[in-house]
C-alpha positions as CSV (number, residue, x, y, z in Angstrom):
1,M,112.8,40.6,-19.0
2,N,112.0,43.6,-21.0
3,F,113.2,46.3,-18.6
4,A,112.0,49.2,-20.7
5,K,108.5,47.7,-20.8
6,R,108.7,47.1,-17.0
7,A,109.6,50.7,-16.3
8,Q,106.8,51.8,-18.6
9,I,104.1,49.7,-16.9
10,I,105.2,50.6,-13.4
11,A,105.2,54.3,-14.3
12,L,101.7,53.8,-15.7
13,A,100.6,52.0,-12.5
14,E,101.9,55.0,-10.5
15,D,99.9,57.4,-12.7
16,V,96.8,55.2,-12.1
17,A,97.3,55.3,-8.4
18,E,97.7,59.1,-8.5
19,A,94.4,59.5,-10.5
20,L,92.3,57.1,-8.3
21,P,90.5,58.5,-5.2
22,G,92.3,57.5,-2.0
23,N,95.9,57.0,-1.1
24,W,97.3,54.1,-3.1
25,D,100.6,52.4,-2.6
26,V,102.4,50.9,-5.6
27,K,104.5,47.8,-5.4
28,P,106.1,46.2,-8.6
29,F,105.7,42.4,-9.2
30,P,109.0,40.6,-8.3
31,D,111.5,40.4,-11.2
32,D,111.4,36.6,-11.2
33,W,107.6,36.4,-11.5
34,G,107.7,36.1,-15.3
35,R,105.0,38.8,-15.7
36,I,105.4,42.6,-15.6
37,G,103.1,44.6,-13.5
38,A,102.4,46.2,-10.1
39,W,100.1,45.9,-7.1
40,L,98.1,48.9,-6.0
41,T,96.8,48.9,-2.4
42,D,94.7,51.5,-0.6
43,P,95.5,51.1,3.2
44,D,92.4,53.0,4.1
45,T,89.8,51.0,2.2
46,K,91.8,47.8,2.1
47,A,91.2,47.7,-1.7
48,Q,93.8,45.8,-3.7
49,L,94.4,46.0,-7.5
50,A,96.9,44.5,-9.8
51,I,97.9,46.1,-13.2
52,G,100.0,44.0,-15.5
53,E,100.6,42.2,-18.8
54,S,97.7,40.2,-20.1
55,Q,97.6,36.7,-18.6
56,A,96.1,35.2,-21.8
57,R,98.1,32.2,-22.7
58,S,97.2,32.0,-26.4
59,K,100.0,32.8,-28.8
60,D,97.5,35.1,-30.6
61,A,96.8,37.1,-27.4
62,R,97.0,40.8,-27.9
63,T,100.1,42.4,-26.4
64,D,98.6,45.9,-26.4
65,R,96.2,45.1,-23.5
66,L,96.7,45.2,-19.8
67,D,94.8,43.3,-17.2
68,V,93.4,45.1,-14.1
69,S,92.5,42.5,-11.5
70,T,91.3,42.7,-7.9
71,D,92.1,41.0,-4.7
72,Y,91.2,41.1,-1.0
73,P,93.3,41.4,2.2
74,K,93.8,38.2,4.2
75,D,91.8,37.8,7.5
76,S,93.4,38.0,10.9
77,Q,94.3,34.3,10.6
78,G,96.1,34.8,7.3
79,T,93.4,33.1,5.2
80,S,92.4,34.4,1.8
81,A,88.8,35.3,1.1
82,Y,86.6,32.9,-1.0
83,E,85.0,35.6,-3.1
84,A,84.8,36.5,-6.8
85,R,87.7,38.7,-8.0
86,P,86.4,40.9,-10.8
87,K,88.8,42.1,-13.5
88,I,88.9,44.1,-16.7
89,S,91.1,44.5,-19.7
90,V,92.3,48.0,-20.8
91,S,94.3,49.3,-23.7
92,A,98.0,49.7,-22.9
93,S,98.1,52.9,-24.8
94,K,95.7,54.7,-22.4
95,T,97.0,57.2,-19.9
96,G,96.9,56.5,-16.2
97,A,94.0,58.9,-15.8
98,Q,92.0,57.1,-18.5
99,I,92.7,53.7,-16.9
100,A,91.7,55.1,-13.5
101,H,88.4,56.3,-15.1
102,D,87.9,52.8,-16.5
103,I,88.5,51.3,-13.1
104,E,86.0,53.6,-11.4
105,R,83.4,53.1,-14.1
106,R,83.8,49.4,-14.9
107,L,85.5,47.7,-12.0
108,F,84.6,49.4,-8.7
109,P,80.8,49.1,-9.0
110,E,81.2,45.3,-8.9
111,Y,84.4,45.0,-6.7
112,L,83.7,47.5,-3.9
113,P,80.5,45.9,-2.7
114,L,82.3,42.5,-2.6
115,L,85.2,44.1,-0.7
116,E,82.8,45.5,1.8
117,K,81.1,42.1,2.2
118,V,84.5,40.4,2.8
119,L,85.6,43.0,5.4
120,A,82.3,42.7,7.2
121,R,82.6,38.9,7.3
122,Y,86.2,39.3,8.7
123,Q,85.0,41.7,11.4
124,A,82.1,39.4,12.3
125,A,84.5,36.5,12.6
126,D,86.9,38.5,14.8
127,N,84.1,39.7,17.0
128,F,82.8,36.1,17.4
129,E,86.3,34.8,18.2
130,Q,86.8,37.6,20.8
131,R,83.5,36.9,22.6
132,T,83.8,33.1,22.5
133,T,87.5,33.1,23.5
134,S,86.5,35.3,26.5
135,I,83.9,32.6,27.5
136,A,86.5,29.9,27.1
137,Q,89.0,31.7,29.3
138,K,86.3,32.0,32.0
139,I,85.8,28.3,31.8
140,A,89.5,27.7,32.0
141,R,89.7,29.9,35.2
142,L,86.7,28.1,36.7
143,V,88.3,24.7,36.4
144,H,91.8,26.0,37.2
145,V,93.3,25.3,33.8
146,K,96.3,27.5,32.9
147,A,96.1,27.3,29.1
148,E,95.1,29.5,26.2
149,P,92.1,28.2,24.4
150,K,92.8,26.6,21.0
151,S,90.4,27.0,18.1
152,Q,88.9,25.2,15.2
153,T,86.9,26.5,12.3
154,V,83.1,26.1,12.5
155,S,81.2,27.7,9.6
156,F,84.1,30.0,8.7
157,Y,84.3,31.2,12.4
158,K,87.1,30.2,14.8
159,S,85.4,28.3,17.6
160,P,87.6,28.1,20.7
161,Y,87.8,25.0,22.8
162,L,89.7,23.7,25.9
163,L,91.2,20.2,26.1
164,F,91.7,18.9,29.6
165,K,94.5,16.4,29.1
166,E,94.2,14.9,32.5
167,T,90.7,13.6,31.9
168,M,90.6,13.9,28.0
169,S,87.5,16.1,28.4
170,E,86.7,19.0,26.2
171,A,84.8,22.3,26.4
172,K,83.9,23.9,23.0
173,V,82.3,27.3,22.9
174,L,79.9,27.2,19.9
175,D,78.6,30.7,20.3
176,D,77.7,33.4,22.8
177,S,75.0,31.3,24.4
178,E,76.0,27.6,23.9
179,V,78.9,25.5,25.1
180,E,79.4,21.9,24.1
181,L,81.0,19.7,26.8
182,T,82.6,16.3,26.2
183,L,83.3,14.9,29.7
184,R,85.2,11.8,30.7
185,L,84.6,11.5,34.5
186,D,84.9,8.9,37.2
187,T,81.6,7.2,38.0
188,A,81.0,9.1,41.3
189,T,81.6,12.5,39.7
190,A,79.5,11.6,36.6
191,L,76.6,10.7,38.8
192,K,76.8,14.1,40.6
193,V,76.9,15.9,37.3
194,L,74.0,14.0,35.9
195,N,72.0,14.6,39.1
196,Q,72.7,18.4,38.7
197,L,71.6,18.3,35.0
198,V,68.4,16.3,35.6
199,H,67.3,17.4,39.1
200,G,69.2,20.7,39.7
201,R,71.0,19.3,42.7
202,F,74.8,18.8,42.9
203,E,75.1,16.2,45.7
204,D,75.3,12.5,45.8
205,P,72.1,11.3,44.1
206,D,69.8,8.7,45.5
207,P,71.0,5.5,43.8
208,R,67.4,4.4,43.4
209,S,66.6,7.4,41.2
210,L,69.4,6.3,38.8
211,V,68.0,2.8,38.5
212,D,64.3,3.7,38.4
213,L,63.9,5.3,34.9
214,S,60.4,6.4,35.8
215,V,61.9,9.5,37.5
216,Y,62.6,10.8,34.0
217,D,59.1,10.4,32.8
218,E,57.1,13.6,32.0
């Protein structure tokens, strides 16, 4: 590794961080990364930048350029955002203030709206999970199940569900107003549940009504 060049690029990244609006933290790339550069992170806006040697693989790639790329924080589940990551190339001979100006003029107009979109999506997913998990916990208390709801991803949202191992039944909270039930019940209980769903009564149904399908006619 060219340690002199490393020190130069990291110092430049610190100058960029100082010149950008906000409070940016600077963290150098690991020494064994094979590429010199540093991450810049603003903890207030959650913006993430990386300044480093050009990633061009061509042997004719210019060495007097630096890449300035963008990234996003992970969501509460540790998952990365599926979103475009704009980047620009700048001259390595520019000062930190000049590169900061390039970032504000050429990079932020595209990147910041995308960052806002990603953070809003994260917040919406967290809000959804909190609401639906609360519903799942109410279901668990109702049926006397002492277990934290698990979750599975549905349209990028974490949808909580409860698995009742004794009966292999399942309750999945799809959203604030809809719960999907998959029930495996003994015949007597199943008849009572069906009677409640169809007739609004939770007592032993009249066996004749379960055989005579005409009771379901409009």
